[in-house]
N, C-alpha and C positions, 0 to 999 in steps of 0.2 A: 504493500499500500504506499509506504514511504517513497519507494522508487517511482511509482506511478505518479504521485503528487509532484515530485521533483521534476519529472519529465514534463509534466503539464506546465509547471512554472517556467521551464527553460523555453518551451515552445511559445508560451505566452509572451515572455520578455523578448524573444527573438523577432517577434512580429511588430515591435515598436521602435520608433526612432528616438533620438535624444529628447524630443519634445513630447514624448509619450503619445505620439501619433502613429498610425499604421505606416510601416516602412515602405518606401517606394511609391507612396500615393501623392505624387507631385503633379500640379497642373501645368499648363503650358507656359505660365509666367516663371516657373522655377520655384514658386512658393509651395509649401506643403498645402495641399488642398483643404485640409482640416484646420489650418491656421486661420484665425480670424483677423490677425493684425500683422503689420510690417514693423518690426522693431528697429528703431534707430537709437544709437547710444550717444551719450554726451559725456566726454571726459574733460571736466572743467575744474578750475581752481576755485572751489567754493569756500575754502578756509585757507588760512596761511597768508603769506606776504602778497600774493597776487589775487586775493579774493575779490578785490575791487573790479578786476578785469573779468574774472571767471563768472561771477554772478550776473554781470550785464550781458556777457556772451551767451550764457545759458538762457537768460530771459528772452533774448532775441531768437534763439533757436526754438524755444518752446512756443513763442508767439507764432513763428512760421508754421510749426506743426499744428497748432490749434486752428489757424486759418485754413490750412489744407484739409483738416478733418471736417471743419464746418462746411467745406465745399464738397464733401462727399468722399474725401480721401483719394487714394490712387490705386489703380489696378483692382478696383472693386473692394478695397480693404482700407480700414482706418490705420493710421500710424500710431504706434505706441512709443513714447519717448521713455528711455531708460537712462537715468543719470548716475554718475559716479564721481565722487570728490577726490581729486588727485592731491589735495592738500597743499598745492603749490610746490610739490617736491617731485623730482625726476623719478625716484624709485616708486613712489605712490602712483605716478602716472602710468608706469609699466604695469603695476598691479591693477589699476583701474581698467586699462585696455584689456588685460587678460581676463578679468571678470566679465566685462561687457561681451567679449567674444565667446568665451568658453561656457559661462554660466547663463548669461542673459540671451545669447544667441542673436546678437544684433547683426543686421545686414550691412551696416555702414556706421561711421562714427563722425561726430562733429566735436571739435576741440582736439587738444588743449589750445589755450590762448597764447601762452609764452613759448619762445623758441626751445628752451631747455626741456620743458615738459613734452613738447611735440616730438623733439628728437628721441626722447626716451621711449615713446610709443611706437616708433618706426619698426624695430625688429618684430614686435608682436603682430602688428597689422600686416606686415610683409609676409611673415611666416604663415599666417592664417588667410591671406589674400582678402582682406577687408578694406575697402576704400575709406580713407580718412580725409576730411576737409577741415583744415585749421582756419578759424576766422582771422586770427591776427598773428600767427607765427611768421615773422617777416624775414628771418635769417635765410639766405640763399641756399644753404646746405640741406634744408628741410626737403626740398624737391630734387635737387641735383647735388650729389656728393662732390667733395673737393677733387676727386679723381675724374669727375665728369660723367659718371654713371647716373642714370635716372632712378629715383625712388618711385617706382611705378604706381604704388598704391597711395601716394601722397599728393594732395591738392590743397589750394588755399584760395580764400576769398579776397585776400589783401595783396597789395604790391609788396615787393621785396626791399630789404634794407638798402642795397646798392642804388635802387631807383630813388628811394627817399633822399639819400645823401646827394645824388646827382641833381635831383629836383631843387633841393635846398641851395646847392652851389649855383645852379643856373638862375634861381630867383635872386640870389645875392648879386650875381654878375649882371643880369639883364634888367632887373627892376630896381634894385637898390643901388647899382652902379658903384660898388665898393671895390677896393683893391688890396686891403690888408685884413686878414682874418686871424683869429685865435680860436683854439679848440680846448674844450674842457670835457674830459672823457672818463667814464667809469672804467677803471682799469680791469675789472673782473667781468664786465658785462659784454657778451658777444654782440648784443643789440647796439650799444653805444659805439663799440670799436668798429662794427661794420659800417654804420652811418658815417662815422668820422673819416674812415679810410676812403670812402667813395667821395665825400665832400672835398677832402684834401686833393685827391687826384684830379677831380674835375676843375676845382678852383685853380690849381697850379698849372693845369693844361692850358688854361686861358691866359697864362702869363702873369697871374696874380700871386701874392705871397701869403703864406701862413707864417706869421711872425712869432707864434707861441703855441705850445701844446702842453697842457697841464692835465694831471690825473687825480682822481679821488676814488674812494671805495664806497659804493652805495651800501646803505644799511649800517655803515660804521661812522663815516665822517659827517660832521655837522658844522664844523668851522672851516670855511673855504677862503678865509681872508688872506692867507699866505699866498695861495696860488693866484688869487685875483689881483693881489698887489703886483705879482710878477707880470701878469698880463697887462695891468694898467700901465706899467713902465714901457711896454712895447707899443702903446697907443694904436690898437687895432680899430678898424672901422666897424667890424662886426665880430661877435663872439658866438661860435656855434657850440651849443650844449645839447647833445643828443641823448638825454637821460629821461628819467621819469619824474613825475610832477613833484614828488616830495623833496628830493635833493635839488631839483632844478629851481623850485620855488625859493629855497634857502639861498642858492647860488645867485639868483637874480636880485633878491633883496640885499644880500651882503655886497653885491657889486654896486648897487645904487647907493648904499650906505657909504661906500668908499669913493663915491663921486664918479664912478664909471658911467658914462652916458652913451656908450656905444650901442648899436643895435644888437639885440640878442635874438637868436634863431635856434629852433630845435626841430625834432622829429615828432611823430605821433604820440610818443610817450608823454608829451606835455598835456595831452588831453585825457589822460587816464584818471584824473582826480581833480580836487579843488585847488589848483595851482595858485589861483588868485588869493585864496584864503591864507596860503603859506607866504607868498611874496608881498602881498598888499597891492591894492588897485593902482596906486601911482607908480610903483616899481615896475609893473607889468607893461606900462606904456612904452612904445618903441620896441615891442617884441613881436615875433612871428613864429609860426610853426607849420609843419607839413601835416596834413590830415587826410583821411580817406573819404570824407563826405564834405559836400558843399552846403553851407548854411542857407543858400538861396535856392536849393533844389526842391521843387514842389513834391517830388517823391519822398524826400526825407521829411518834409513837413507832415505829409499824410501818415507816414510811418510813426513819427513822433506822437501824433495824436492817439494812434492805436496803442502804442507802447505806454503812454501816460495813463490811458484808461485802464490798461491791464495791471500796471505796476506802481502807479501813483508817483512817477518821477519822469523827468525828461530823458529822452534817449540820447546817446552819443555814438561815436564811431564804433565802440565795442558792441553795443546792443545791435546796431545796424549791421555789422559784419557777422555777428552770431546769426542774425536773421538770414543774411545772404548765404552764409555757409550751409545752413540747413536747407535753404531753398535750392541751392546748387545740387545738393545730394538728392533731394527729392525729385527735382527736375530730371536728373540722370536716371533715376529708377523708372520714372514714368516714360522717359524717352526710350529706354532700353526695353520697356514692356516686360520687365523681369527683375527679380531680386538676385539673379545670378551675378556674382561678383565680377566676373570677367566682362559681362555685358554692361554693368554699371560703370566699371572703370573706363571702358571704351566710350561710353556716352559722356562721361565727365571730360575725357580727353578731347572730345569733339565739340565741347560746348562753344557756341558762338552766338553773339547777339543777345546774351542773357541779360535782362534788365533788372538789376538789383537796386536796392535803395542807395547803395554806395556808388552807383553808376553802371554803365554797360560793361559786361564782363565777357572777354573772349580768351579762351584758354589756349596757351601756346603748347602745342602737342609735344614739342621737343623738351620742354622744361616743366610743364604742368603749372606754370605761373600765369596769372591773369594779366592780360593787357588792358589797362584801365587808366583813367586820368587821376591826378592828384590835386589836392586843394591847398592853397596857402591861406591860413587864417591869421588875422592881426588882433591883438588886444588893444582896446581903447577904453580907458577908465573902468577897467575890470570886466569889460564885455568883449566877447569874440565877435569879429566881423569878417566877412568874406573879403579877401584881398585879390586873389587871382586863381585861375585854374591852369594846371600844366598838364598837357597831354603827352603820352609816350611818343618817343621819336622813333 
């Protein structure tokens, strides 16, 4: 009797897949016919140092999925969002990606937001052939390794660091007409170093001079007066500070306190939090930064209304890019007509003319990077205003 019971159990278990559904019962879309939902994972920084970014990115992604579900879903199914907190740590990002794929059985992933956490997830999604779209992972090596090989399962909704640095330098050259620049760089931050290197090469290629380059350590340093005093002695026309709002706000304030009136310019990290609260309204005058969204874009205004209704706060580039990243992935699944990972990857690679709230996105098949415009925003009396838009060359 025991043997018969064991045999029955073996036969019963053998007829099920990992989702406890009948094995081999897949429909033409590649989904399990008995599955009622399509699962999309979110690997976001919900706690820890980068929680400011992760929460907004996840909000955008969840809003996108909510809208799609209200419209009836895709492929005849609703989308189920499954979130995981990577705690703003690379090791936790690896663990979150593993859980989402192996335990939650997601067919694609949105996030992480930061470069380090995105890089940490690459081996997992590559091994399991799951497409990942990062909203704001801007480091070039996320999609293309240093040896030139493509990370074929990685995509992004944002432009890359070298493009930001190039845009900032061209804005300084063409619009601000400056000839002497100084750099203030987080010595441990790949983001800051990437932007600074691109800015420097573009600026110097135009025959202009970088007269000073100073470093600090984000998360540790709070007194920047020594490096700013060195910069002041070089009398630059502009100071490029490609960091995040916390340190940048202190740097801007201390620079103004030292009597430095030079133009200050940065990357999208300036828009990650309340930089004006840190620096002060007056200190932020005569400053600019590169961002992913244009303040005068009607699509952004419409998105902001929806975002504010859902979350009780204004949207920014992080929410917008989280929204666009999720929509890119969902659009690829719908275009593929399947949740088959190879088909979804192919659809993402071929994305063209996709209208996101951050602008039109065309994916470069060779690099998986989107070709899209960048925006320069200016601070005036504590308020951001649109300065100009820069299109890719």
